[in-house]
N, CA, C and O of each residue as an XYZ file, in Angstrom:
584
protein
N     -60.191      5.277    -35.540
C     -59.396      6.275    -34.889
C     -59.491      6.150    -33.374
O     -58.497      6.264    -32.657
N     -60.724      5.911    -32.903
C     -60.887      5.738    -31.453
C     -60.156      4.499    -30.964
O     -59.613      4.494    -29.859
N     -60.137      3.458    -31.768
C     -59.446      2.232    -31.393
C     -57.948      2.493    -31.267
O     -57.314      2.017    -30.325
N     -57.385      3.237    -32.195
C     -55.964      3.568    -32.142
C     -55.638      4.402    -30.900
O     -54.622      4.162    -30.246
N     -56.483      5.371    -30.571
C     -56.280      6.196    -29.379
C     -56.366      5.355    -28.120
O     -55.608      5.585    -27.177
N     -57.274      4.384    -28.080
C     -57.417      3.514    -26.914
C     -56.181      2.638    -26.751
O     -55.703      2.449    -25.632
N     -55.653      2.097    -27.856
C     -54.459      1.250    -27.791
C     -53.267      2.061    -27.301
O     -52.509      1.585    -26.455
N     -53.084      3.278    -27.815
C     -51.988      4.139    -27.378
C     -52.119      4.456    -25.889
O     -51.122      4.434    -25.167
N     -53.314      4.747    -25.425
C     -53.533      5.050    -24.009
C     -53.170      3.870    -23.122
O     -52.566      4.052    -22.065
N     -53.532      2.669    -23.539
C     -53.215      1.462    -22.760
C     -51.704      1.252    -22.736
O     -51.137      0.950    -21.686
N     -51.048      1.410    -23.886
C     -49.591      1.228    -23.934
C     -48.862      2.237    -23.048
O     -47.898      1.879    -22.371
N     -49.307      3.477    -23.045
C     -48.698      4.498    -22.196
C     -48.898      4.149    -20.726
O     -47.964      4.259    -19.932
N     -50.080      3.738    -20.364
C     -50.368      3.399    -18.965
C     -49.520      2.219    -18.498
O     -49.009      2.229    -17.378
N     -49.368      1.207    -19.345
C     -48.591      0.027    -18.982
C     -47.110      0.383    -18.858
O     -46.438     -0.085    -17.940
N     -46.598      1.203    -19.769
C     -45.172      1.522    -19.732
C     -44.806      2.414    -18.550
O     -43.659      2.377    -18.105
N     -45.711      3.195    -18.036
C     -45.418      4.093    -16.917
C     -45.469      3.399    -15.571
O     -44.721      3.767    -14.666
N     -46.320      2.417    -15.414
C     -46.536      1.841    -14.092
C     -45.655      0.686    -13.731
O     -45.509      0.406    -12.541
N     -45.049     -0.016    -14.679
C     -44.365     -1.258    -14.369
C     -42.884     -1.146    -14.109
O     -42.269     -2.124    -13.682
N     -42.299     -0.026    -14.341
C     -40.850      0.090    -14.177
C     -40.485      0.171    -12.703
O     -41.143      0.847    -11.913
N     -39.416     -0.538    -12.356
C     -38.949     -0.450    -10.971
C     -38.115      0.812    -10.813
O     -37.498      1.263    -11.778
N     -38.083      1.396     -9.612
C     -37.327      2.641     -9.402
C     -35.826      2.393     -9.544
O     -35.339      1.290     -9.300
N     -35.112      3.434     -9.940
C     -33.659      3.350    -10.028
C     -33.074      3.231     -8.630
O     -33.561      3.853     -7.686
N     -32.041      2.440     -8.509
C     -31.386      2.268     -7.216
C     -30.010      2.898     -7.255
O     -29.318      2.854     -8.272
N     -29.627      3.478     -6.151
C     -28.279      4.034     -6.075
C     -27.323      2.929     -5.658
O     -27.719      1.976     -4.987
N     -26.084      3.056     -6.049
C     -25.076      2.055     -5.725
C     -24.779      2.058     -4.234
O     -24.807      3.099     -3.577
N     -24.499      0.885     -3.724
C     -24.091      0.752     -2.327
C     -22.667      1.287     -2.211
O     -21.828      0.968     -3.053
N     -22.370      2.097     -1.184
C     -21.015      2.633     -1.058
C     -19.986      1.512     -0.918
O     -20.229      0.504     -0.254
N     -18.856      1.707     -1.545
C     -17.776      0.727     -1.482
C     -16.970      0.989     -0.217
O     -16.548      2.118      0.033
N     -16.758     -0.050      0.574
C     -15.973      0.112      1.798
C     -14.506     -0.220      1.582
O     -13.638      0.466      2.121
N     -14.210     -1.252      0.810
C     -12.837     -1.657      0.546
C     -12.514     -1.471     -0.925
O     -13.315     -1.808     -1.797
N     -11.341     -0.934     -1.191
C     -10.852     -0.765     -2.552
C      -9.628     -1.645     -2.735
O      -8.757     -1.681     -1.865
N      -9.549     -2.348     -3.844
C      -8.380     -3.149     -4.177
C      -7.646     -2.415     -5.287
O      -8.167     -2.261     -6.391
N      -6.433     -1.962     -4.990
C      -5.644     -1.166     -5.919
C      -4.496     -2.017     -6.450
O      -3.522     -2.248     -5.733
N      -4.595     -2.492     -7.707
C      -3.558     -3.375     -8.253
C      -2.420     -2.603     -8.919
O      -2.635     -1.542     -9.505
N      -1.223     -3.144     -8.823
C      -0.048     -2.625     -9.516
C       0.664     -3.811    -10.152
O       0.920     -4.816     -9.489
N       0.981     -3.694    -11.433
C       1.716     -4.748    -12.118
C       3.210     -4.564    -11.860
O       3.736     -3.456    -11.963
N       3.882     -5.659    -11.525
C       5.333     -5.673    -11.351
C       5.894     -6.629    -12.400
O       5.135     -7.404    -12.983
N       7.211     -6.596    -12.658
C       7.756     -7.410    -13.750
C       7.405     -8.899    -13.687
O       7.266     -9.536    -14.732
N       7.264     -9.456    -12.508
C       6.981    -10.890    -12.425
C       5.678    -11.210    -11.690
O       5.563    -12.272    -11.078
N       4.709    -10.317    -11.742
C       3.427    -10.591    -11.085
C       2.659     -9.318    -10.828
O       2.648     -8.403    -11.651
N       2.011     -9.269     -9.663
C       1.297     -8.050     -9.297
C       1.246     -7.891     -7.792
O       1.470     -8.828     -7.025
N       0.940     -6.655     -7.401
C       0.777     -6.291     -5.990
C      -0.598     -5.663     -5.865
O      -0.977     -4.821     -6.679
N      -1.342     -6.068     -4.855
C      -2.635     -5.453     -4.572
C      -2.574     -4.813     -3.190
O      -2.099     -5.422     -2.232
N      -3.060     -3.580     -3.100
C      -3.172     -2.897     -1.813
C      -4.661     -2.738     -1.543
O      -5.384     -2.150     -2.347
N      -5.113     -3.258     -0.420
C      -6.527     -3.185     -0.047
C      -6.672     -2.122      1.039
O      -6.109     -2.244      2.127
N      -7.447     -1.066      0.718
C      -7.686      0.034      1.653
C      -9.183      0.303      1.713
O      -9.936     -0.140      0.846
N      -9.606      1.027      2.735
C     -10.996      1.472      2.803
C     -11.160      2.697      1.919
O     -10.184      3.390      1.629
N     -12.377      2.966      1.490
C     -12.612      4.124      0.623
C     -12.336      5.428      1.364
O     -11.846      6.383      0.762
N     -12.639      5.485      2.655
C     -12.284      6.642      3.482
C     -11.994      6.178      4.904
O     -12.442      5.118      5.341
N     -11.240      6.996      5.601
C     -10.918      6.748      7.007
C     -11.318      7.979      7.809
O     -11.255      9.102      7.307
N     -11.727      7.770      9.045
C     -12.069      8.885      9.928
C     -10.804      9.387     10.617
O      -9.909      8.608     10.944
N     -10.743     10.697     10.830
C      -9.609     11.287     11.542
C      -9.496     10.610     12.907
O     -10.486     10.479     13.627
N      -8.301     10.189     13.252
C      -8.068      9.547     14.544
C      -8.080      8.027     14.496
O      -7.593      7.382     15.424
N      -8.633      7.433     13.419
C      -8.622      5.972     13.292
C      -7.216      5.486     12.953
O      -6.423      6.222     12.366
N      -6.917      4.260     13.320
C      -5.687      3.630     12.844
C      -5.968      3.101     11.442
O      -6.944      2.385     11.218
N      -5.111      3.461     10.517
C      -5.281      3.000      9.138
C      -4.616      1.645      9.001
O      -3.467      1.453      9.398
N      -5.355      0.716      8.434
C      -4.847     -0.620      8.133
C      -4.974     -0.838      6.639
O      -6.055     -0.678      6.072
N      -3.883     -1.200      6.005
C      -3.884     -1.524      4.578
C      -3.283     -2.909      4.415
O      -2.221     -3.197      4.967
N      -3.950     -3.759      3.667
C      -3.437     -5.096      3.390
C      -2.638     -5.047      2.091
O      -3.122     -4.545      1.076
N      -1.426     -5.565      2.126
C      -0.571     -5.634      0.943
C      -0.492     -7.096      0.527
O      -0.020     -7.945      1.283
N      -0.963     -7.378     -0.690
C      -0.917     -8.735     -1.240
C       0.175     -8.797     -2.313
O       0.162     -8.023     -3.271
N       1.098     -9.707     -2.142
C       2.142     -9.941     -3.133
C       1.760    -11.199     -3.906
O       1.543    -12.256     -3.314
N       1.680    -11.082     -5.228
C       1.204    -12.193     -6.051
C       2.188    -12.409     -7.204
O       1.971    -11.905     -8.306
N       3.277    -13.161     -6.955
C       4.235    -13.392     -8.038
C       3.690    -14.418     -9.034
O       3.085    -15.415     -8.641
N       3.910    -14.162    -10.328
C       3.561    -15.140    -11.360
C       4.724    -16.115    -11.546
O       4.522    -17.292    -11.845
N       5.942    -15.605    -11.366
C       7.157    -16.416    -11.401
C       8.104    -15.865    -10.340
O       7.972    -14.716     -9.917
N       9.045    -16.679     -9.918
C      10.039    -16.208     -8.954
C       9.415    -15.826     -7.622
O       8.488    -16.478     -7.141
N       9.945    -14.749     -7.031
C       9.460    -14.313     -5.718
C       9.347    -12.796     -5.668
O       9.891    -12.084     -6.512
N       8.628    -12.324     -4.662
C       8.480    -10.896     -4.394
C       8.762    -10.642     -2.929
O       8.438    -11.465     -2.073
N       9.374     -9.488     -2.637
C       9.645     -9.065     -1.264
C       9.071     -7.666     -1.077
O       9.310     -6.767     -1.884
N       8.315     -7.499     -0.008
C       7.743     -6.188      0.275
C       6.827     -6.242      1.484
O       6.617     -7.328      2.023
N       6.293     -5.174      1.918
C       6.617     -3.817      1.533
C       7.959     -3.393      2.143
O       8.206     -3.590      3.332
N       8.821     -2.805      1.300
C      10.143     -2.355      1.720
C      10.109     -0.830      1.843
O       9.618     -0.140      0.949
N      10.630     -0.314      2.950
C      10.734      1.127      3.211
C       9.397      1.872      3.057
O       9.337      2.863      2.328
N       8.335      1.424      3.720
C       7.044      2.111      3.569
C       7.019      3.455      4.296
O       7.628      3.627      5.352
N       6.295      4.399      3.696
C       6.119      5.706      4.325
C       4.791      6.307      3.893
O       4.182      5.878      2.912
N       4.355      7.312      4.648
C       3.135      8.055      4.348
C       3.554      9.406      3.809
O       4.447     10.059      4.348
N       2.899      9.811      2.746
C       3.229     11.069      2.073
C       1.970     11.920      1.956
O       0.875     11.398      1.744
N       2.132     13.221      2.096
C       1.035     14.171      1.893
C       1.376     15.040      0.692
O       2.544     15.319      0.422
N       0.344     15.461     -0.023
C       0.533     16.361     -1.167
C      -0.185     17.660     -0.881
O      -1.240     17.669     -0.247
N       0.375     18.740     -1.338
C      -0.242     20.046     -1.138
C       0.202     21.005     -2.216
O       0.844     20.614     -3.191
N      -0.149     22.271     -2.031
C       0.211     23.285     -3.013
C       1.722     23.453     -3.139
O       2.211     23.877     -4.186
N       2.463     23.128     -2.088
C       3.910     23.321     -2.088
C       4.660     22.046     -2.457
O       5.879     21.981     -2.305
N       3.950     21.043     -2.934
C       4.590     19.784     -3.325
C       4.301     18.680     -2.334
O       3.449     18.820     -1.458
N       5.023     17.574     -2.481
C       4.809     16.428     -1.604
C       5.788     16.456     -0.444
O       6.887     17.002     -0.548
N       5.368     15.857      0.662
C       6.223     15.790      1.845
C       5.986     14.470      2.556
O       4.851     14.005      2.662
N       7.060     13.871      3.040
C       6.941     12.643      3.819
C       6.422     12.998      5.197
O       6.978     13.857      5.882
N       5.355     12.333      5.597
C       4.719     12.573      6.890
C       5.246     11.591      7.937
O       5.566     11.975      9.061
N       5.329     10.321      7.547
C       5.697      9.298      8.534
C       6.414      8.140      7.863
O       5.962      7.639      6.833
N       7.530      7.714      8.439
C       8.212      6.487      8.027
C       7.625      5.363      8.872
O       7.531      5.496     10.093
N       7.233      4.271      8.250
C       6.577      3.172      8.957
C       7.544      2.014      9.173
O       8.373      1.704      8.318
N       7.418      1.390     10.324
C       8.228      0.209     10.644
C       7.401     -1.029     10.327
O       6.450     -1.356     11.038
N       7.775     -1.709      9.256
C       7.063     -2.913      8.830
C       8.101     -3.960      8.457
O       9.075     -3.657      7.768
N       7.898     -5.185      8.910
C       8.775     -6.279      8.505
C       8.303     -6.787      7.149
O       7.202     -7.328      7.049
N       9.118     -6.626      6.091
C       8.701     -7.110      4.783
C       8.636     -8.633      4.751
O       9.308     -9.320      5.521
N       7.814     -9.139      3.848
C       7.705    -10.580      3.651
C       8.286    -10.917      2.274
O       8.308    -10.076      1.375
N       8.749    -12.139      2.129
C       9.206    -12.653      0.838
C       8.360    -13.868      0.519
O       8.257    -14.793      1.325
N       7.742    -13.865     -0.679
C       6.853    -14.962     -1.054
C       7.168    -15.450     -2.465
O       7.548    -14.673     -3.341
N       6.999    -16.760     -2.663
C       7.101    -17.328     -4.005
C       5.729    -17.779     -4.484
O       5.560    -18.149     -5.646
N       4.755    -17.746     -3.592
C       3.337    -17.933     -3.906
C       2.619    -16.756     -3.251
O       3.213    -16.056     -2.430
N       1.380    -16.532     -3.591
C       0.661    -15.369     -3.051
C       0.751    -15.312     -1.530
O       0.627    -16.329     -0.847
N       0.970    -14.105     -1.015
C       1.022    -13.886      0.424
C       0.634    -12.456      0.729
O       0.641    -11.602     -0.158
N       0.296    -12.190      1.981
C      -0.105    -10.831      2.345
C       0.376    -10.459      3.730
O       0.655    -11.315      4.568
N       0.465     -9.153      3.948
C       0.835     -8.595      5.238
C       0.035     -7.316      5.439
O      -0.539     -6.783      4.490
N      -0.003     -6.829      6.658
C      -0.775     -5.628      6.977
C       0.181     -4.504      7.355
O       1.139     -4.700      8.103
N      -0.109     -3.318      6.814
C       0.622     -2.097      7.159
C      -0.337     -1.227      7.964
O      -1.484     -1.027      7.563
N       0.138     -0.705      9.113
C      -0.707      0.147      9.953
C      -0.065      1.519     10.140
O       1.157      1.659     10.185
N      -0.931      2.526     10.248
C      -0.483      3.894     10.515
C      -1.436      4.504     11.533
O      -2.651      4.482     11.338
N      -0.892      5.047     12.613
C      -1.708      5.610     13.695
C      -2.067      7.079     13.464
O      -2.487      7.758     14.401
N      -1.912      7.574     12.259
C      -2.232      8.948     11.856
C      -1.420      9.991     12.621
O      -1.899     11.084     12.927
N      -0.191      9.621     12.914
C       0.744     10.571     13.513
C       1.908     10.752     12.555
O       2.229      9.864     11.765
N       2.536     11.928     12.640
C       3.715     12.161     11.812
C       4.951     11.627     12.531
O       4.841     11.064     13.621
N       6.120     11.800     11.930
C       7.347     11.272     12.525
C       7.675     11.882     13.882
O       8.393     11.266     14.670
N       7.163     13.089     14.178
C       7.410     13.706     15.483
C       6.346     13.335     16.519
O       6.429     13.764     17.670
N       5.345     12.542     16.119
C       4.303     12.109     17.046
C       3.049     12.956     17.031
O       2.098     12.661     17.754
N       3.028     14.002     16.224
C       1.871     14.893     16.144
C       0.771     14.255     15.300
O       1.044     13.693     14.240
N      -0.489     14.344     15.778
C      -1.642     13.807     15.049
C      -1.879     14.657     13.813
O      -1.849     15.886     13.880
N      -2.116     13.995     12.678
C      -2.393     14.709     11.428
C      -3.899     14.813     11.225
O      -4.666     14.060     11.825
N      -4.314     15.743     10.383
C      -5.735     15.993     10.177
C      -6.269     15.430      8.880
O      -5.626     14.627      8.203
N      -7.460     15.877      8.562
C      -8.176     15.457      7.368
C      -7.416     15.892      6.118
O      -7.066     17.062      5.964
N      -7.166     14.928      5.223
C      -6.445     15.216      3.982
C      -6.371     13.919      3.176
O      -6.832     12.871      3.629
N      -5.798     13.999      1.998
C      -5.476     12.813      1.213
C      -4.001     12.515      1.416
O      -3.154     13.391      1.246
N      -3.699     11.282      1.777
C      -2.341     10.836      1.998
C      -2.064      9.676      1.052
O      -2.985      9.116      0.459
N      -0.812      9.325      0.915
C      -0.435      8.167      0.108
C       0.421      7.236      0.946
O       1.334      7.669      1.649
N       0.112      5.952      0.859
C       0.988      4.914      1.386
C       1.904      4.540      0.222
O       1.431      4.143     -0.843
N       3.213      4.665      0.427
C       4.184      4.398     -0.630
C       5.195      3.387     -0.098
O       5.650      3.498      1.040
N       5.546      2.401     -0.925
C       6.550      1.411     -0.540
C       7.135      0.778     -1.798
O       6.619      0.959     -2.900
N       8.212      0.041     -1.612
C       8.852     -0.664     -2.719
C       8.589     -2.153     -2.618
O       8.397     -2.705     -1.535
N       8.586     -2.789     -3.793
C       8.519     -4.245     -3.896
C       9.706     -4.662     -4.761
O       9.966     -4.058     -5.801
N      10.421     -5.695     -4.327
C      11.618     -6.155     -5.035
C      11.397     -7.596     -5.475
O      10.995     -8.441     -4.675
N      11.666     -7.878     -6.763
C      11.534     -9.253     -7.233
C      12.866     -9.986     -7.097
O      13.881     -9.379     -6.755
N      12.860    -11.288     -7.364
C      14.060    -12.102     -7.156
C      15.190    -11.768     -8.136
O      16.310    -12.247     -7.958
N      14.918    -10.952     -9.172
C      15.968    -10.490    -10.080
C      16.552     -9.151     -9.636
O      17.431     -8.608    -10.305
N      16.065     -8.610     -8.501
C      16.563     -7.351     -7.967
C      15.875     -6.115     -8.519
O      16.284     -4.995     -8.210
N      14.837     -6.293     -9.332
C      14.095     -5.148     -9.872
C      13.169     -4.589     -8.793
O      12.461     -5.332     -8.114
N      13.191     -3.267     -8.652
C      12.387     -2.584     -7.644
C      11.250     -1.837     -8.320
O      11.453     -1.132     -9.308
N      10.043     -2.001     -7.771
C       8.874     -1.274     -8.238
C       8.303     -0.493     -7.068
O       8.105     -1.049     -5.988
N       8.036      0.792     -7.271
C       7.402      1.614     -6.237
C       5.896      1.504     -6.397
O       5.355      1.639     -7.494
N       5.233      1.255     -5.275
C       3.774      1.085     -5.238
C       3.197      2.168     -4.352
O       3.780      2.504     -3.321
N       2.054      2.721     -4.743
C       1.391      3.744     -3.935
C      -0.101      3.529     -3.884
O      -0.695      3.009     -4.828
N      -0.708      3.929     -2.784
C      -2.158      3.836     -2.625
C      -2.640      5.081     -1.877
O      -2.054      5.478     -0.870
N      -3.707      5.685     -2.380
C      -4.247      6.893     -1.753
C      -5.096      6.521     -0.541
O      -5.878      5.571     -0.582
N      -4.927      7.286      0.538
C      -5.684      7.116      1.771
C      -6.458      8.401      2.019
O      -5.866      9.443      2.301
N      -7.772      8.330      1.916
C      -8.607      9.519      2.147
C      -9.019      9.585      3.605
O      -9.729      8.711      4.101
N      -8.570     10.624      4.283
C      -8.866     10.809      5.706
C      -9.827     11.992      5.812
O      -9.503     13.104      5.396
N     -11.015     11.742      6.375
C     -12.043     12.785      6.483
C     -12.532     12.928      7.892
O     -13.398     13.760      8.163
């Protein structure tokens, strides 16, 4: 009986001391948000959060599997609230057309269409992508401004 108690005590001591501590995940800085389109996919790369007053930069990757893709077409920033969604800013971006993977950058200076600085909130970058068959897909990515 004493031998059994000694073995149990040793096993308990060994199991308690050797485990490494749990680690928390490293915060993610960049998020890749994929959207499937009829002839490929679109990826929007954004940061997990943006500080109020920073210029927001989002990378748009067009990745056609066949044919070509054109975008971002007619990009804008949208805000959501209790009263519904509202367009905050129309962005001036020259769309690209690619038949192999390509990317472009969309920037927003955190101002609305009248030039007023916007505050902390969740916004969406919304734009269209058009394939060589004329099919249009709307793509959106959330931008967290804190």
